[in-house]
Structure formats: C-alpha cells, structure tokens
N, C-alpha and C positions, 0 to 999 in steps of 0.2 A: 502291704502293697509293695513288697520288695521285688525289683526286677530280676528275672532269671538270667544269670550271666552265662556266656558261652563256655562249653566244656573243652573246646579245642585250643591249642596254643596259638596265640596271635602276636607273638613277640617279634616276628620278622617284619620286613618292609610291607607296606600296604600293597604296592604294585605286584610284589611276589605272591602274597597271600590271595590276591584277587584272581590269580591264575590257577589256584589249587581247587578243584571241584569239591573235594570232601570238606574243605574249610568253608567254602562259600555256602554249601548246602546246610552245614551246621549253623552257620550264622543266620541264614534265612529262616531256619526254624525259630531261632531266638527272636528275630524281628517280628515274625508272626505272633509269637507269644506276647511280646511287648505291645504290639498293636491291639490285640484282643484285650489285654489288661487295661491299657489306657482308655480304650473305647468303653469298656464296662464301667470303669471308675467315673468317666465323664457322664455317662448316661445316668449312673446312680446319683451323682452330685446334682445334676440338673433336675432330677425328680424330687429332691429334698425340699421340704417346706419348713418354715419356722415352727418350732415346738412350743406354741403358746400364742396368745392374742396380743401381747405387749411388744413394744419396739425392741427390747433387749433380746427377745427371741430371734429377731431378724439379724441383729448384730452378731449373735452367737453362731447363727447359720453361716454367715459369710466368713467368720473366723475358722470354722471347721472346714469349709470349702477351701479356703486359702491354705490351711495346714496340709490338707490332703493333696491338693494340686501342687503345692510347693515341694512335697516329698517326692512326687514323681518327676517334677521338673529338675530338681537337684540331681536325682539319679541319672537322668538323661544327659546331664552335663559331665558325668564321670568320664575320665580319659578312656577307659576300657570300652564304654558304650559309644563314645564318639569315634573310636577307631573301628568298631564294628560297622558303624554307619559309613565311614570312609571306604572300608573294604567293599561293602555291598554296592556303594555308588561307583567305585572303580570297576567292579565286576559287571556293572550295568544290570543289577538284579531287578527283576520285575516287581519284587516286594518293596522296593525302596519308595516308590510313588505313594502307595497306600499308607505306609508308615509316616511319610512326611506330612500327608494330609492330617493324620491323627495328631502328630506332634504340633502342627499349626493350630489345631483346635485346642490342644492342651495349653499352648502358650496364650491364646486369646482368652480362654476362660480363667486361666491362672491370673493374668493381668487384671481382669475384671474383678475377680475375688479379692486380689491383693489391694486394688484401688478402693473397693467398697469397704473392706475391713478397715483400711487405714482411715478413711474419712468418717465412717460411722463410729469409730472408736472415740472420735472427738466429742461425740454426743453422750457417751456412756455415763460420765460423771453427772451430767445434768439429769439424765433419766433416773439414775439411782437416787439423787436428791429429791426428785419428784415423788418418789414413793416414801422416803424416810424423813424428809424435812418437815419443819413445823409449818402451819398454815400461813403465817405472815411471811416467812422466808420464801415459800413456794410462790406466793402471789407477787412479792416485790422483786425477787431476783432470779429464782430458778426458771420460771416460765419465760421471762424476757431473755435470759441468757441462752436457754434452749433454742428459742426461735432465732436468735442472732446466729448461733452456731449452725442451725439448719440453713439459714440464708447463705452462709459461706460455703456449706456443702453444695448447695444448689448452683452457686456461681462457679465453683472450682472443680467439682467432681465431673468425671466424664460420663458416668452412668446414672447418678442420682440428679442429673440436670434435666431429666425427662419425666413427664407426667406419669408414665407407666411404673416408674420406680418410686417417685416422691409421694404421689397421692396415697398408695396403700400404706406407706410408712407413716404419713401424717395421720391416717386413720388409726393406726396402732397407738400413736401418741394420744390421740383423742380418746381412745378406749382406756388407756392407762390413766388419763386425767379423770375420766368418768368413774373408774373403779376407785380412785382415791376418794372422790366425793361420796361414793357409796359407803366406803369404810368409815368416813367421818360421820355421815348421817345414817347411822344404823338404827332402823326403826325398832328393832328388838330391844334396844337399851335406851333409845332416845326419850321415850315417854316415862321412863323410870327415874330420869334425872330432874334436877330442879329446872325451872323455866329459863332462868338466865343462862345456865350452862348449855341448855338445848338450843336457845336462840343464837348463842355464840358459835356453836358448831355448824348450825344451818347457814349462818352468815359466811363462815369460812368456806364451806363447800360451794356456796353460790358465787362468792367472789373469785374462787379458783377457776370455776367454769367460765365465768365472764372474762377473766384475765386472759385465759387461753384464746378466746375469740378476738379480744381486743388486740393482743400482741400479734396474732396472725395477720390481721389487716394492717397493722403498723408495719410489719415486715413486708407485706405486699408492696406498700408505698416505697419502702427503702430499696427493694429490689428494682423497682422501676427507676427511681432517682439515681441508682448507682451507675446507670449508663449501660448496664447489661441488657442484651436483647432477650434474655431468658426471663420473661415475666411470669409471675405466679398468677395463672388464670385457671385455678382448679375449681372443681365442683364443690361449692361450700355446703351444699345440702349433705353430701357424703361425710363432710368433716364435722358439721355442727348441728345437724338436725337432732341427734340424740342428746348432745350436751345442752342445746337450747331448751329442749323439753325438760331436762333435769333442772335447769334454772327455774322454769315455771313451777316445778314441783317444790323446789326449795322455797319459793315465794309463798306457795300455799301453806307449807309447814310453818313458816315463820308467822304467817297470819293466824294460824291455829293457836300457837303458843302465846302470841300477843293478846288475842281476845280472851283466851283462857285466863291469862294473868289478870286482865282487867276485871273479869267476872269474880274471881276469888277476892280481889282487893275491894270490890264494891259491896258484895253481899255477905260473904261468909264471916269475916271478923265481927261485924256489927250484930249479926243474929246470934252468934255464940254467946255474947254478953247479956242478951235479954231473954233468951228462952230457957225454960227449965226442962225442955223435952229434947234430949240428945237425939232421939229418934227423928224428930222433925228436922233438926239441923243436918243430921246425916242424910235425910231424904233430899234436902235442898243441896247438900254437898254432892249427892248422887246426881241430882239434876244438872249440876255444873259439870260434873265429871262425865256425864253421859254425852256431853258435847264432844269430848275427845275419845270416847270409848270406841267409836268405829275405827279410829286410827290405830289404836292398840290392837284391835282384833283383826286388822287387815291380813288376809291370807295370801295376798299377791304382792308382787314387787311394784310399788308405785312409780319407780324410776324407769320401768320398761314401757316403751311406747305402745306395746301390744295391750297393755292394761289401761290405756288412757280413758276409755269409756267408763270402766269401773271406778277409777279414781275421781272422775268428774262427778259421778253419782254420789260418792262419799262426801266430796266437798260441797255439793249442793245441799245435802242434808245438814252438814255442819253450819253452813251460812244461815239456813232457815232457823236452826236452834239458837244461834248466836244473836240474831236480830231481836229475838224475844226479850233479851236482857238489856239491850241498849236502845230500845224504842224511845223512851222518854228523852234521852239526850239528843237523839236524832230529831225528834219532833221540835224540841225547844230551839235547837240550833238552826233549823231550816224553815221556821214559820214564815219568815218574810220572803224567802226565795226557795220554795220547795223543789226538790229534784223531780223532774217529770219523766214519765215513760215516753218512749219514742213516739212522736206524732201527737201526743196529748196536748190539748190547749191549756192555757194557764189556769183557768178557774176549775174546770172539770178535772184537769190533771192534778191540781192541788187537793181537791176533794178525794180523788182516787188514792192519792198518796197517803192522806190522813186516814182513810178507811183501811188501807192495808196495814198501817201501823196499829190502828185500833184493833184490828182482827188479831194481830200477833200478841198485843198486850192482854187482850181478853183470854187468850189461851194460857198466858202466864197466871192470871187471876184464878183460872179454873184449877191449876195445879196447887195454888195456895189454899184454895177452898177445900181441897181433898185432905189437907192436914189440919184437922179441927184443933188439936192441941197447940199447934204452932200459931194458928190464928187467934187463939185465946190469949197468947202472950202479948205484952205491950208492944214489943217490936213488930210482932206479926200484924197487929192491928194497924200500926203505923205504915207498914209496907202496903197492906191492903188499901188503906186510905189514900196513900200516894198514888197507887194504880188507878183508883176510882177518880181521883182528881184529874189525872192525866186523860182518862177517857172522857170526862166531862169537858175538859178544854178542847179535846179533839172534836166532840160533837158541836160545841159552840163555834169552833173554827169553821166547820163545814157549813153550819147554818148561815153564818155571817157571809162567807164566800158566795153561797148560793143566792141569798136575797139581794146582795149588792149587784150581782150579775143580772138578776131578773129585772130589778128596778131600772138599771141603766139600759138594758135591751128594750124594754117596753117604751122608754122615752126616746132613745136615739134611733132605733131601726126605722120608724116611719119617716124621720127626717132624712136619713141616708138614702132611702128609696126614692125620695123626691129630687135627688141630684140628677143633673143632666148627664148624658152618656159621655160627653167630651168636655174638656176645658181648654182654654187658650193659655199657653205659657210663653212668656216673653223674657228674654235675657239680653243683656247689653243695653246700650244707650238708644234713645228714641231717634227716629229718622222720619223724613218727609216721604219716604218711599211708601207706596201702597202696601197695606198689610198683607195682601195676598202674595206678594213677591219678596217680602222681607225674610231674610234667612234666620233672623233671631226670634221669629215668632213661629210656634208650632203647636199642633194639637196634642193633647195627652188624654189617656183613658182616665175617666173620672169615677172609676169603681172603687169605693172606699175599701181598704183592707179590713176595716172593722166589720163590714158585711160578711166577708169570708170567715172572719174570726167568730162572729155570732153563729154562722152556720155550723162550724166545727164544734163550738161549745154546745149548741143545741143537740147535735147528734150524740155527743158523749153524755150530756145531762140525761137524755132519755135512756141511755144504756145504764146509767146509775139509778134509774127509777125515779128521777126527780121530774115534777111537772114543769113544762116550758110554756111561754106565751104562744098564743095561737098564731100570731103573725110570724114569730120566729120559726114555728113548725112549718108554716106555709113556705117561707123563704128557703128553709133547709130542704124541703121536698123539691124545690125548683133549682137545686144546686147545679145539676147537670146543665140545665138551660143557661144559667148565669155563666157557668164555666165556658160553655160553647160560645156564647155571645162575646165574653171578654177576650177569649182567644182569637176569635175572628176579627174583633175590632182592633186588637193589638196588631194582627197581621195587616189589616187595612192601613193603620197609621204607620207601621214600619215601611210598607210599600210607598205610602205617600211621602214620608220624610226622605226615604232613599231616593225617590224620584226627584224631589225638589233639590236635593244635594247634587244630583247628577247634572242638573241644568245650570249653565252659566248665565250671566246677566242677560246676554243677548238672546239666549234661547228662552229665558223666562219672559222677556218682552215679546218675543215672537209668538209664544203660546199663551199670551195673557188671557185671551178669550176662553181657552180650554181650562186654564188654572182657575179663572173666575167661576166657571161652571162647577168645577169640583168643589170650590170653597162654598158655593151656594148649597150644595148637597151636604157637605160636612157641617155647615152651620146649623142644620136641622138637629144634629146630635149635640150641638153646643147650646142651642137656644130652646128647643122645643121638647125633644124626646127625653124622658126620664126612665129609670130602671123599673118603673111600674107600667110604662107604655106597652101597647100591644104591637106596635109597628117596628120593633127593633130588628127583627129578621129581615123585613123588606128594606130597611135602611141599610143594613150590611150588604145586601145583594146589590142595591143601587150604587153604593160606594165602590164596591169591588168591580162592577162593570165599568164605571166611569174611569177609575184609576187604570184599569186594564187597557182601555182605549188610548188614554194619554201615554201610558208606558210604551205601547206599540209605536205611537207617533214619535216619541222621544228617541226610541231605539233606531227608527228609520232615519231621523234627522242626524243622530250621532254617526250612523254608518256613512251618510253623505259627508258629514263634517270631517270624518277620518280620511275620506278620499281627498277632500280639499286640503286638509292639513298635510297629507302625504305629498301632494304636489308642491305645496309651499315649502315643505322641508327639503324637497329635492332642489327647488330653486335656491333656497338659502344656503345649501351646502355645496353649490356649484363653485368650482375653481376657475376664476376668470384670469388667472395669471399662470398660464402654462408656458414653460420655458423650453427652448430648443435643447436637444441633447448635445453634449460636448463632442467635438470632432476628435479624431485620433490624436494622440500625443498631447502636447501642451496647447494645441490650437483650440480657441474658443470663438464663437461667432462674434462678429463686430457689433458695435452698439446699434447701428441702424438695423442690421440683420436681426438682432435680438429683439428689439422693440417691434419691428414689423411682424415677426413670428407671433409675439404675444397678441398683437392686434388681430392677426388673421385667425388665430385659435379662438379669440374672444368672439369674433363674429360668428363662428360656427356654433359656439355654445349658446349665444344669445337666441339664435333661431329655435333651439330646443326649449329654452326658457319661455319664450313668447308663446309657443304652442301649448305648453302646460298652463300658462296664465290664461290663455284664450279658452281653455276647457272649463274654467271655474264657473263662469256665468251659467252654463248649461246645468251644472250641478245645483246651483242656487235656484234655477227655474224648477228643478225637480222638487226641491223643498217647497217652493211656492205652490206647486201642483198638489202636494200632500196637505199643506196647511190652508191655503186660500182657494184651492180648487181652480186656479188659473195658471197659465204658462206664458205670461207676457213679459216677465223680467222686470216689471215696474209696478208690482202690487203695492198699494199703500200699506197693507198689513205687514209687509216685509221690509219697509223702508229702513227701520233701525237695524234689521238683520243684514241688509246689504251694506249699510254703513259700518257695521261691526267687521265684516270680512274685508271691506276696503281698507279699514284701519289696520287689520292684520297684515294685509298685503304690503301696506306702507312700512310697517315694522319689519317685515321679512326682507323687503328690498333694502331698507336702511342697513339692516344687519348683514345682508349679502355684501354690500359695498364696504361697510366698516371692516367686516371680517377679512375680505380680500385685500383691502389696503393694509390691514395689520399684518397679513401674511407676506405681502410684498415688502413691507418695511422690515420684517424679520429676515427676509431674503437679502435685503440690502446690507443688513448688519452682520449676517452670518459669514463666516470665513470660508465660503465656498464660491470660487470664481465661476461666474456664469457667462460673462461677456468679456471681450478684450478690447483695449485701445492701445495706441502706440505713442511712444515718446519719439519726437522727430526734431531735427535741427533745422530751424527756419531762421537763417542768419539775419540778425545777430542773436536770436533767442532760441531757447529750448522750449518746445511747446508740446501739448497733447493733441493727438489726432484721433477722432474729432476733438475739438477743443472743449473746455469745461462748459462754456456757455451752450454749445450745441447739445451736449449730453444732458444738461439740466433741462433744456427745452424738450428733449425726447422724453425725459422722465415725467415732466409736468404734463406732456401730451398723453402719455400712457395712463397717468392718474385720471386725466379728464375723460379719456376713452372709457375707462372703467365706470366712472360716475355716469357718463352719458348712456350707458347700457339701459338705464332706467327710462330713457326717452322712448324706448320701444314698448313700454308698459302704459297703455292709454287708460286714463281715468274714466270712471263711469259717470253717467249723467246723474244728477242729484235725485236721490230716492229710487234709483234703479240699479240694475247690474248690467246695463247696456253701455257699450263704449261710446264716448263722446265723438261725434263726427268732426272732421277737420273744420276749423272756423276760418272763413275768408275775411281777414281784417282789412286788407286792401286788395286792390285788383290783382296784384302780383305777389301777395303775401298770405300764406296759409299757416294757421297756428293749430297745433295739436296739443290738447291738454294731457299731459303725462305726469308721472310721479317725479320726473326729474327736478322740477322747480322746488319740491318739498325736500327730496332726498339731498340735493346738492347744497341746501342751506342748513342741513343738520349739523349741529356743533360737533358731533362725533366724527362725521365725514370730513369736515373742515380740519379738525384737529389732526386726523391721520394724514391728510394730504399735506398739511404744513410740516408735519414730522418727517415724512418721507423726503420732501424737498430739502429740508434742513440737513438730514443725514447724508443725502447725496452730495450736497454742497460741501459739507465737512469732509467727506471722503475725497472729493476732487481737490480740495485745498490741501489735504494731507499729502496726496500724491504729488501735487506741484511743489510742496515744501521739500518732499523727499528728493525731487529732481534737482534741487539746488546744489547737491553735492557734485553734480556734473559741471558746475560753473568753473571748477578749477581748471577745466580745459578751454575756457572761452578765449584765452589769448591766441589760440590756434586760428580763430576766425575773426577776432576783433582787432588783432594787430595788423599794421600796414606792412604787408610782406615786402613790398618794394623798398620802402624806407629802411626796414631792418637790414635787408640784404645790401643796400647801398652803403649803410653805415659800416657793415662788416667789411665790405670791399674797400672802403676808404681806410679803415683801421688796419687792414691786412694783419689780423691776429695770427699767432702761431697755430700750428696744426692741432695742438691740444685743445684749443678753444673750439675749433671746428668739431673736434671729436666729442666734446661735451654736448654741443648742440645736437649732433647726430645721434648720440646715445639717448638724449632726452626724448627726441621725437620717436625714435625706435621703441623706447620703453612705453610711451603713450600708446603707440600703435598696437603693441602686444597687450597692454594692461586692460584696455577697454573691452576686449573680446574674451578675456579669461575669467572675468567675474560673472555672477548670475545675470542672465539676460531676461529674467522674468521677475516681476514684483507683484505678488498677490496681496490684495488688501480688500477685505470684505467681499463684495460680489464682483469686483473688477480685477481683471488680470492685465497688468501693464507690460506690454512687449517693449523691451529695450534694444532689440537687435537693430532697428533702423537708426536709432541714435548712436549706438556703438559703431555702426558701420560708417556713419557720417564723420564721427570724430576720428576714426581710424584713417579715413580718406584724407582728412585735413592734415593729420600728422604725417602721412606718407607724402603729401604734397610739399610740406615743409622739408621733409627729409630729402626729397628730390631737388628742391630749390637750393638748399644749403649745400648739398653734394655738388650740384652743378657749379655753384659759385666757387667752391673749393677747387674744383677741377680747372675752372678758368684761371683762378689766381695761380694755381700750380703751373699751368701752361705758360702763363706770362713769365713766372719766375724762371721756368726752364729755358724759355727763349732768351731771357736776359742773360742767364749764365752762359748760354751757347754763344751769344754775341761777345761776351767778355773773353771767352776762351779764344775765339777767332782773332780778336784784336790783339790779344797777348801773343 
C-alpha cells in the first residue's frame, strides 16, 4: 500500500513550482494515483467481515483495519506528500477537491478503526479467559469482569455506544459462551463417564450459561444507575434465546443422570447378590441402561433449537421408562395428597393417578415374568412379591376412594338440592333500621360448591367406568342448566347490590316502596324456591325486570341530583369578597371606597346565587313526577327527600360563608396592601383617618353583609320544596323565613367573624403604636409658642442660641419628608404624607417666628448702637 512519489524535483519554493506546468501536471498524476489507491483501500476495508463467529474475530478485524488505514495516513503526513498537496492547492488544481474528499474519508474511517481497536482490546483478555479458564473461574470472575468492561466500552466509546455495533458484538459473546458449554457437555463422551463427573460438567455448563444472562441484566441496571443516558435496551431474544434453550437441555441431561444413578443404586447391587443367573442380571442391567440408550445413540445436536422437537420426543420416552422404576415411592409418598391432572376432581383424580401408576408397575412385572430364571431366585421372588403388594395397595386405595365418595354423595346430594336459591348474609352490628334498607344485609347465592364438585366427580367417575348414583347422574346431566341459573342469579345479585350501594340514605328512603317490592320478589328465592323447583327461570326473569326498572329510576334521579349538586357547588365556590384593583403607583382605594366596592360586587353575585337556588325546586318536582307521578312540590312520599336537600343547602350556605370569611381573614393577614388610610395631625394628637373605630365598624359591617347574603335564600315549607311566603307578624312587620337565622348562629361562622375583627383590631393597634415614634415632634404643636418667644426676647440670648433653634427647626422640616412616606402592614397601606406635611408646616412656622424675633432684637440693638454713636 505504498504511495507512489512524484518523479519531478520539488525542492524549490511552492509558489514557484505552482507556476511550472510540467511540474503541476506530474503532481496531478500522482494525486490521481493516490486518490484511486485510497478509495480502493477504503472500499476493501469496508467490505471486510470478521473471519469467525466469536468476538475475537471482530477485534482482529478492527486491528487489521487500523493497521492498514494507519499506514496510509502516516504516508499522507510525509513532508514530500504534504508539499505536493500545497503545490497543487497553490496552483488551484481541479484534482485537489476530489483528493481532499478521499483524505477526509480516510481520516474518518481511520479514527473509527483506531477507536474501536483501542476499546475492544480492553476486552481481549477476558474473552481469551472465557475459552481457557476453569468453570468456577469463568462463572465467578471472567463473565462479571467481561460485562463490566463492556459497560465501560458502551459508556466511553464513540462507536460501540450504539445498538448497531453493540448488539452484534454481544451476540458473538453469547455464541462464544454457548460454544464453551458445548465443549464441556460433549455428548460423545458424556455417557462414557461416571455419573458424578457427568453431573458436575452439566452443572458447570448450565451455571455458565445462567451467569451470562444474570450478569447481563445486572449490567443493564448499572448502566441506568450510572447516570448515562445510553441505556441498554437491546433485543434479549437475540442474545439469550439460544443460551436459554441450552440451559433447558442441561436441566434435562442432569435429570437423566440423576434418575439413572437412583435406578442403579436401588436395583442392580441387590439383585447381583441373590441371583445365580448372570444373564437375568444383565437383562435387568440392560433394562436400566435402555433408559439412557436413546441419549447415547442421538444422531442430532440436542443443543440446536432446530432439533427441539426430536429432543422432546427422546425426553418423553425417557420419562415414561423412568416412572416404571419409581412408581412405588411415588405412590407411598403421595397417598394422602396425590398429584392431580389439570381440571381433575379430588376423588376421580386420585383414582386416575393410582391407575396410571398401576399400569406402569404392571408393565414392569411383565418384564420380570419374561425372565423365568430370575423369578426363580429368592431375590426375584421378593421383587415380584413387592410389586404385587403395591398393586394390591393401589386397588384397595381405589376401592376405598370410590365407595367413600358414593356413600357421601347418596347421603348429601338430596339435602343440598333442598337448599333455597338465596340466603341472607348480615355483617356488622344490629340496627333498628328496616332490613330492606340496611347496608350490612345482603343476599348471597346459596348454590353449594359441593353440588358442582359432585357433578364433576360424577362425569369423571363414568369416564373411569365406575357406576354412579342415579340422582348424581341426573344432576350431572342438568349441569348446563344449573350453570346458567347460577350465572344469571349472580348477575342479578351483583346488579342488586351495586344498585343498593349507589343509593344514599335519602334515596333509599325516597324509593322505599320500590325497594320493598324488589325484596318481596327476592324473598321467594330465599324462602320458597329450591334447586329442585321448576320456577327458577321465571324467578330470574322477574328479578331481572324489577331490578331493571329500579336501575332506570335510580339513574334518572342521579342525573337530576348531579344537576342540583352542580348548582350547589357553584353556589359554594362563589367569591363574595372581590376587591378593587390597585390604582397607579402607590395609591390604594380608601377604606370606605374599598368596603363599598366589596358590598357592590357582593350584591351582583347574590343575584346569580339566588337564581341558581330558585331553580332547585323545579328539579325536585321532576324527581317527584318520576317517583310519585305528581308535580305539586309537596308530595308526602318525598318529604324526607325535600328535607335531605334542604339540609344540603344549609350545609352549602354555611360552607359558603365560612370559606369566604376564612379567605377574607387570610387577606387581612397577608402582606399585600389592598386599601389605604392616612396618618394626620389633629392637634394635639396624631390620629388615623378614618380612625380605628370607623375602620373596625366597616369591617364588622362587611362581615355582617357577607352573612346576611343568606337572607336571600328563603326556606321551604315543612314537607315541601315550596318557598315559605312572607309572614305578617304585625300590621307593619313582615317576616321572611330564610337560612340566615341558622347560618348566622353557626359556631364556625361566629368563630371566623370574631377572628377577623380581632386581627383587624390588632393590626390597627400595631399601626397606632408605630405612629408613637412621631411624638418626638409633639413639642412643635404642644409648646406655647408665644411664651417661648417672650422668654427668648426677655433673655436676649446671643446669636448662637438663635442659630441652634433655627438649625433644629430646619432639620425637622427636612427630616420628616426624607424618610419613607408609606407604611405597609398586612392588608393596609398607611399614607404618612399628610402627617409629614403637617409636621413640616409646624417646623417652618417655628422657623419663621424665631427668625422674626431675631430680626426684631437685632433691629433694636442696631437702633440702640446708632443712638449711642450719635450721642457720642
């Protein structure tokens, strides 16, 4: 793969050589040659595939690719080659572009081959150990280490971090592990070894295959937990279908050697000591060996999945032969709890099981009987006697099972058929409530499982050729009918119980007449009808129709109830405290404006609530029409139902008020200012405007307005859903019965109202306390300005004293406007600007007065000096 070097001299400067046509043409021919060589090499390398099925073949392929591409890459880095490229580029040769494309491909593929060879080489030691290590080492360290190294390759490699690379490589590893298992479990030599050695090899191969799968899934978890986004989500069927199948074959082989070992231990040593006929012993030895002879003569590879059917046939034959030798042990160990075939009943199943064992042991006796000389020996006679005793026990076992079942069936079946169709089941404590409406009382199907068991036993007993009682045969022939009846009755009871669970207490009372009618029908199945009765079908139809009518009625009522509940939910979720939006800047609405807005919005909402409330009676009249076939709104049959909904309305209104008061209280406590008040100077005190008492009155009135919303919800007349008309107590006094009297006395409402007023009171007290810091300025308006100025005038202090006074008042005038003029606390914003302005005005007034006094005193002093000068 050596590059052809240029034949022209290129020792001169690049810029000079690029202008010589002969040199450029010669170098272009070189460039074309290089391009074709590199393209051919890349094409050949990309077509190469690993030479072998194992993972080492893939590692070797990448090493070869890396070596080849590295050789070309290194040559392209030679100074002579680089100068050729510079000259062609300087000459703006048309061949430069195609060559650069090929060089780019060379660089890309070389980097990939280099990266893959580097990362895969970290796996080479583990893969070689996989082939040459001992079984214990492979299982305990090689496979875990290999998977850990694979995990690092997956996380760190640029190319083997993709399924398209990693999955085929894992398949090669899986193939390598399966080949190791094949070498360990070589069927050509396995059956020539002693049993212990063979079992050890099989166990090693099986554990190796299982460890491969176990470590793979452990590594999957480690990859996820590592924080890498590259999860192992590969097709496990591709990786483990073959190895899992090999595990199952190993299990079969181990079973073969285990059973063969038991057979040799049980029969062969004992018979050798008692018989004088080596031929008979050899024959029995042959009988044992014949169990494994199909394995030794297998002409196909059992580990290949294509031969699964052939192997299954071999194993089936083996199991059939093996069971002949261990029948007695199986029979004795399982007498009390025999293994049953699928769907077989206990008694007939036990008899079938015993008969199958008996059949196999008779086959064994036949083999013994063919060896006359062996049977003549003492040990042979003992073996034959043992088999005969086992068969006798089996026959006695079958007879006992059958007669016990027949006697019980003849006694109990007539009694079971006299059972009523239904039974009443009660759970929980007793109550005075009528039995028809009690939730803890329900009907249950009274079809004894023993009847079904007798039917199944009868069918299987007849299959076994055993005579069955006539009544049992009759019942078995009616199985489909009983099954149809029980299924329909279960459906009826399920619908009934579901229906009763759907109804609340009020609905149960409302529909009491319909429930009583249904109970009357169901009681026929509880009191009168038995499983021998001829009217079961008619009873089922009657129950189904009655329940259907009641179901329809309940669904209609529930639809109306949902409509009422929707209106109540809308009422309950209404916000009765809507607040005005904040104005621009720091401005918030005043207290009166705030509470007036709340009251106005409340009035709008109440109109909507009353309309929803007024629609409820019409819905209840619709229920009345369907249940009582009247539309008066005052049906006695619905009296308790009206009361139920009136109580629901009371609960909703109470919750409406409590929830809104809670929300208002939360608003009071939240640090979001919604209204503003002012701090003002009302000589001689600093006060709030409006004052605390007025704000508390507004708050109490707002709470009262909220509660009085319930005055708009008029109560219904007793036993009806018709609103009470206004009652004229006196000539000039009209009383309307509403929910207000009940809601307003609710402890929950009272508690919230008190809590709000307390919190507002605490808030206002806190604001007043905070305003105490302004008392430091109270001398400005509490002092007698005239007296202070007269005293100053009388004392005629020096100018420095006046300067101190003037500086103090000037400082106060500036200080009060420089600090924050807003104090936010909970839902109130306190505006301090009016107070600051008043203090500033007082300070300026003092400033002017003291200045005026200083001016007057200075004038007097000036005139006095003037007079002295004139006199002098």
